[in-house]
N, C-alpha and C positions, 0 to 999 in steps of 0.2 A: 683794451679797457685801461684806463688810468686809475690808479688807486691813491688815496691819501692815507698815509700810515701815521698813526698816532701812538706814541708810547706814553704810558702813564706810570709814574713811580720809578723806582730804581734810581740809579745814578744818572740823572738827566744830563748833567754837564759832561760826564765821561762818555756817555753814548753819543752826544752831539760832537764831541771832539773826535771820536772814532769815525763817525760818518763823514766828517769834514776831511780827515786824512784820506779815507777811502775814495772820496769824490775827487780830491786833488790828484791822487795817483791815477785814477781813471782818465782824468783830463790830460795828464801828462802823456798817457799812452794814446791819446787821440780818440778815446772812446766817447761816444755820446750817450747820455742818459737823461732821463726825465723822472726824477724822484721828488715826491712831495711828502715831506715828513714834518711832524710837529711833536713836541714833547710837553707834557704837563707834569707838574710835581706830584699831583694826587688826583684820585678819582673826583674828589670834591671840586677841584679847580676845573677839571674838564666838564663836569656836570653844570657848573655855573656858566660856562661858555656855550655848550652844546645842549641847550634846552629843547623841549619838544617843539615849541614855536619856531625856534631857529633852525631845527632840523627840517621842519615843514618848509621854511623859507628856502633853505638850500636845495631841497628836492624840486621846488617850483622853478628856481633859477636854473638848475641843471637842465630841466626839460623845456624851458621856454626862453625866448629872446626877450630880455628885460632891459628896457631903455632907461628907466628911472625908478627911484624909490617910490614916487607917487603912484606909478603904474603898478608896481609890485604890491603896495599896500592895498590898492583897489582890487587887484586880482585875488589877494588873500583874504579880503574882507576885514582888514585890520586897520587900526588907527595909524596914520602917517608917522607920528612922532615915535611910536613904539617900534615900527618897522625901521625907521631911520636909525634908532639906537641899536637895534639888532644888526643892521647892516654894518654900522661902525664897529661893533664888537667883533663880528665875524671877519671883517676885513683886517682889523688890527691883529687878530690871531692867525691870519693867513688862510682862512677857510673860504674866503670870498674875494674875488678880484673885482675892483671897482675902477680899473683904469680904462682908458679909451672910451669913456662915456657910456659904458655898459656895465651891467652886473653879470658876473660869470662865476660859475663853480665848475672848473675844468677837470673834474674827476668823476668817476662813476660809483666808486665804493670808498667808504671810510673803514679802514681796517684798524682795529684798536688792540694793542697789546698792553696788558695791565700786570705790572710786577707786584707780587704779594710780599 
């Protein structure tokens, strides 16, 4: 199972720098790894991106082969322009892969850590 790990709050820049150095060291040792991580400054910024409709979209894409936004909008029973905007937002944030002519969410779980 592949996880997407999201960190909210805390020192986002420091955490990203630490993860970069750790990944570099693992690469130097020849280790392979597949980590998917995102960081958001606040709960509010995450909530603006990961809305209920977008979460539904991600679930559908994870479970089905989706060739186009039009196909996805039809399957979800939603307006094409709204789904298109959601796909663009999720892809820009790294939550959705739109390369190779397909829509993909290549992770099974979104794990969120929220700093208080």
